[in-house]
C-alpha positions in Angstrom: -6.1 18.4 58.3 -3.6 18.8 55.5 -2.1 15.4 56.0 -5.3 14.1 55.7 -6.4 16.0 52.9 -3.4 15.0 50.7 -3.7 11.0 51.6 -7.5 11.5 50.0 -6.1 13.7 47.3 -3.4 10.6 46.6 -6.0 8.6 46.1 -8.2 10.0 44.1 -5.0 10.6 41.9 -4.5 7.0 41.8 -7.5 5.8 41.4 -8.2 7.9 38.4 -5.0 6.3 37.1 -5.9 3.0 37.4 -9.7 3.8 35.7 -7.8 6.1 32.4 -5.3 2.4 32.4 -8.6 0.6 32.1 -10.2 2.4 29.2 -6.5 2.1 27.8 -6.1 -2.2 28.3 -10.1 -2.4 27.0 -9.8 0.2 24.1 -9.7 -2.1 20.8 -6.0 -3.4 19.8 -6.0 -2.9 16.1 -2.3 -4.5 14.7 -1.9 -3.4 11.0 1.5 -4.3 9.0 3.1 -2.1 6.0 6.4 -2.7 3.5 9.1 0.2 3.9 7.4 2.7 1.7 6.6 6.4 1.9 3.0 5.9 1.0 2.0 3.6 3.9 3.5 5.9 5.9 -0.1 7.7 6.6 -0.1 5.0 9.6 2.2 6.5 11.4 0.3 9.9 11.4 -2.4 8.4 13.1 -0.6 6.5 15.5 2.1 9.9 16.1 -1.3 12.3 16.6 -4.3 10.2 18.3 -6.2 10.4 15.3 -8.3 6.9 16.4 -8.6 7.6 19.7 -11.2 4.8 20.4 -8.4 2.1 19.4 -4.9 1.0 19.5 -3.4 1.0 16.4 -0.2 -1.8 16.5 1.6 -0.7 13.9 4.1 -2.7 12.7 6.4 -3.2 9.1 6.8 -6.3 7.8 8.6 -6.2 4.2 6.8 -9.5 2.4 3.7 -8.8 1.8 2.4 -11.9 1.5 4.6 -12.5 5.2 1.3 -10.2 6.1 -1.5 -11.8 4.5 -0.2 -15.1 6.0 -0.5 -13.6 9.6 -4.1 -12.2 8.6 -4.9 -15.8 8.1 -4.1 -16.8 10.9 -5.5 -14.1 12.7 -2.6 -12.9 13.8 -3.0 -9.0 11.9 -6.0 -7.6 11.1 -5.1 -4.8 8.5 -2.1 -4.3 5.7 -1.1 -1.3 3.1 0.3 -2.9 0.3 -0.6 -3.4 -3.4 -3.6 -3.7 -5.5 -3.1 -7.0 -6.4 -4.2 -9.5 -4.1 -7.8 -9.6 -4.0 -8.6 -11.6 -7.0 -5.7 -14.4 -5.6 -7.2 -14.2 -2.2 -10.2 -14.9 -3.6 -8.6 -18.0 -6.0 -7.2 -19.6 -3.3 -10.1 -19.2 -0.2 -7.3 -16.7 1.9 -9.8 -14.6 3.9 -8.4 -11.4 3.4 -10.4 -8.5 1.5 -9.5 -6.0 -0.5 -11.0 -3.0 1.0 -9.6 0.3 -0.7 -7.4 1.6 -2.8 -5.7 4.2 -1.4 -2.7 5.2 -3.7 -2.2 4.8 -7.7 1.8 5.7 -9.1 2.1 8.1 -11.3 5.4 7.8 -12.3 7.1 6.6 -8.9 6.7 2.7 -10.0 9.7 1.2 -12.8 11.5 -1.0 -14.9 14.9 -0.4 -14.9 17.6 -2.2 -17.6 21.2 -3.2 -17.0 23.9 -1.2 -19.0 24.5 -4.6 -20.9 21.2 -5.3 -22.3 21.1 -3.0 -25.3 17.1 -3.9 -26.6 14.7 -5.2 -24.4 14.4 -8.7 -26.4 17.8 -9.3 -25.3 16.6 -10.7 -21.8 15.2 -13.4 -23.4 15.9 -16.0 -21.3 17.4 -13.7 -18.7 16.4 -13.1 -15.0 14.6 -10.1 -13.8 13.6 -8.6 -10.4 10.1 -8.0 -9.2 7.6 -9.5 -6.5 5.8 -11.9 -7.8 2.6 -12.2 -7.0 2.3 -8.7 -7.2 2.5 -5.9 -9.6 5.6 -5.9 -10.5 5.0 -8.9 -12.3 2.2 -7.7 -14.2 4.1 -3.8 -15.6 6.8 -6.0 -15.8 5.0 -9.2 -18.6 2.7 -6.0 -20.0 6.1 -4.4 -20.5 8.0 -7.3 -22.1 5.0 -8.0 -24.3 5.7 -4.8 -25.8 8.1 -4.9 -26.7 8.4 -8.6 -28.4 9.5 -10.7 -25.3 6.9 -13.1 -24.3 6.1 -12.6 -20.6 7.0 -16.0 -20.1 10.4 -16.2 -22.2 12.2 -14.5 -18.8 13.0 -15.8 -15.5 11.1 -13.7 -12.8 13.4 -13.3 -9.6 11.1 -12.5 -6.3 13.2 -11.0 -4.2 11.7 -7.8 -2.0 13.3 -4.1 -2.9 16.7 -4.1 -0.4 17.5 -7.6 -2.5 16.1 -6.0 -5.8 18.8 -3.1 -5.8 21.2 -5.7 -4.7 20.4 -8.0 -7.4 20.3 -5.2 -10.1 23.4 -3.6 -9.3 25.4 -7.4 -8.8 24.6 -8.1 -12.2 22.5 -10.9 -11.0 19.3 -9.7 -12.8 19.3 -7.8 -16.6 16.1 -5.9 -15.4 14.2 -4.7 -12.9 10.2 -3.0 -11.6 12.0 -0.3 -8.6 9.4 1.8 -7.6 11.9 5.3 -5.6 14.0 5.5 -3.6 14.9 2.1 -4.5 14.3 3.1 -8.5 16.5 6.2 -8.2 19.4 3.9 -5.7 20.1 1.8 -8.8 20.3 4.3 -11.3 23.1 5.7 -9.0 24.6 2.8 -8.0 24.8 1.0 -11.5 26.3 3.5 -14.2 24.5 3.5 -17.5 21.6 1.6 -16.1 18.4 3.4 -17.5 14.5 3.1 -17.0 12.4 2.0 -19.6 8.9 2.7 -18.8 7.3 4.2 -16.1 3.4 4.6 -13.9 3.1 7.6 -15.5 2.9 6.4 -18.9 -0.3 6.5 -20.2 -1.4 3.3 -20.8 -0.7 2.6 -16.4 -1.7 6.2 -16.0 -5.5 5.3 -18.2 -5.6 1.7 -16.3 -4.5 3.0 -13.0 -2.8 -0.5 -12.7 -0.1 0.2 -10.3 -1.6 1.5 -6.9 -1.6 1.3 -3.4 -4.8 0.1 -0.9 -5.7 -1.7 2.0 -6.7 -5.1 3.1 -8.5 -6.8 6.2 -8.9 -9.7 7.0 -12.3 -11.4 6.7 -12.2 -12.0 10.5 -11.7 -8.7 11.9 -14.3 -6.9 9.2 -16.8 -9.8 10.3 -16.2 -9.5 14.0 -15.9 -6.2 14.8 -16.6 -4.2 12.5 -16.7 -0.3 14.2 -12.9 -1.3 14.9 -12.4 -1.8 10.5 -14.3 1.5 10.5 -13.0 3.2 12.6 -9.1 2.5 12.0 -9.8 3.1 7.8 -11.3 6.3 9.3 -7.8 7.1 11.5 -6.2 6.1 7.8 -8.2 9.0 5.9 -7.8 11.3 9.4 -4.3 10.8 8.6 -4.1 11.6 5.1 -5.8 14.7 5.6 -3.4 15.8 8.7 -0.8 15.4 5.9 -2.9 17.8 3.4 -2.9 20.2 6.3 1.0 19.5 7.5 2.9 18.2 5.5 6.3 19.6 6.2 5.4 17.5 9.9 4.0 15.0 8.4 6.7 13.9 6.3 8.6 14.2 8.6 6.6 11.6 11.1 6.7 9.0 8.0 10.6 8.9 7.7 11.4 8.4 11.2 9.0 5.4 11.0 10.3 4.1 8.2 13.6 4.7 8.8 14.1 6.7 5.6 15.1 10.3 4.6 12.8 12.5 4.5 13.9 13.3 0.8 12.8 10.2 0.4 9.8 10.7 1.6 9.2 13.6 -0.7 10.6 12.3 -3.7 7.5 9.8 -3.0 4.9 11.8 -1.7 5.6 15.7 -2.4 6.8 18.3 0.1 2.8 20.1 -0.3 0.9 18.2 0.0 -0.9 18.0 -3.3 -0.2 15.8 -6.3 3.9 14.9 -6.8 4.0 14.4 -10.7 6.4 11.0 -11.0 5.7 9.8 -7.8 1.9 9.1 -6.3 -1.7 11.0 -6.2 -2.6 10.1 -2.3 -6.3 9.8 -2.5 -8.0 11.3 0.5 -11.5 9.6 1.3 -14.2 11.5 -1.1 -11.4 10.5 -3.6 -11.4 7.1 -3.3 -14.6 6.0 -2.6 -15.4 7.7 -6.1 -13.0 5.3 -7.3 -14.2 2.0 -5.1 -17.8 3.2 -6.5 -19.4 4.0 -3.0 -19.8 8.1 -4.1 -21.2 9.9 -6.9 -18.9 11.9 -9.4 -15.5 10.5 -11.0 -12.3 10.4 -9.1 -9.8 13.0 -10.5 -7.2 12.7 -12.9 -9.7 11.0 -16.2 -10.7 7.6 -14.1 -14.0 6.8 -13.3 -16.4 6.3 -10.7 -16.1 2.6 -9.2 -12.5 1.9 -11.3 -11.7 -0.6 -9.6 -14.6 -3.2 -11.4 -12.2 -2.1 -14.2 -8.8 -2.5 -12.5 -10.1 -6.2 -10.9 -10.6 -8.1 -14.2 -7.5 -6.7 -15.5 -5.2 -7.9 -12.8 -6.8 -11.0 -13.1 -6.5 -11.8 -16.8 -2.9 -11.1 -15.8 -2.9 -13.9 -13.0 -4.2 -16.2 -15.3 -2.0 -16.2 -17.8 0.7 -16.7 -14.7 -1.7 -19.1 -13.6 -1.4 -17.5 -9.9 -5.4 -18.0 -10.5 -7.4 -20.9 -11.9 -9.9 -19.2 -12.6 -12.0 -15.9 -12.8 -14.1 -14.6 -9.8 -16.6 -12.1 -9.1 -15.0 -8.8 -7.6 -17.0 -9.4 -4.6 -14.9 -12.5 -4.0 -12.3 -10.3 -3.2 -13.4 -6.7 -1.9 -14.9 -5.6 0.6 -17.3 -2.3 0.7 -18.6 -1.6 3.7 -16.1 0.1 5.7 -15.5 2.6 3.0 -19.1 2.7 2.5 -19.8 3.9 5.3 -17.4 6.1 6.1 -18.3 7.6 2.4 -22.0 8.0 3.3 -21.2 10.1 7.1 -19.3 12.5 4.6 -22.9 13.0 2.9 
């Protein structure tokens, strides 16, 4: 009888594992990408802490954001975290990708650094500067150049990801560049005499919230799997909330996911779950919802409700100047408000 009982228990255990395996296999897999930046690392917390129990988060690092957008258009990727300027480009070129929420305004981590060989910004005319073409770094550089007597098209833009940008700057291949931490610090440490000429903490960039991070989803994911889209976004905001309550452990998880030193993560998002002046301001869900204009009230640091609308117009203005878009588009052409609107409604 004991032998028979053990056999029955073993069979039940196997059946239980099979059922559990079936449930796991049936869960929706959501493919997420980010590039190596602490402001996107909350996805690693969401996965590590199983904050999206109804979906499988497949999180990968893709350093070139345009590769992520290409994979989204091809149906190979559902979500990406990147900087916030791509919506107008997607709308103009017909790429089936939508911006869905602003997540982290830059409040000092982005810097323009100039070579020690250059004494005055006007000396940059005809020289090469490092940016991510089609990214906020290019707009930041263009605005700074024009504020210092150099037309935005009087320099040569070198399109490089951050690791390569650091190498280009240190080797002298470029005379200036836009860098965020920890890469800006690497330039300043490695290239003696290099100097910070501007940062995202300056009043104009703070007021416009030009420099910041956001989340994108593919059109097919939004249309065909709206519940999975909502759950994925909720997992992200739940991870932010978890990090704010457990910043030390959260920073270690992010550092491990990015293969960064914990110190480099702390230099961007802080040690205590609060705003790190000189780094970024990590929005929570209500703050983001107010910035996106889907929840009453004003977001922090002097921005107004629905600030994303002015942000859209500003980035469109610069993409027209750079020739990356042919015409203006309504914000709905490149932004889907539905996931965050639905989540915000549940807070009321």
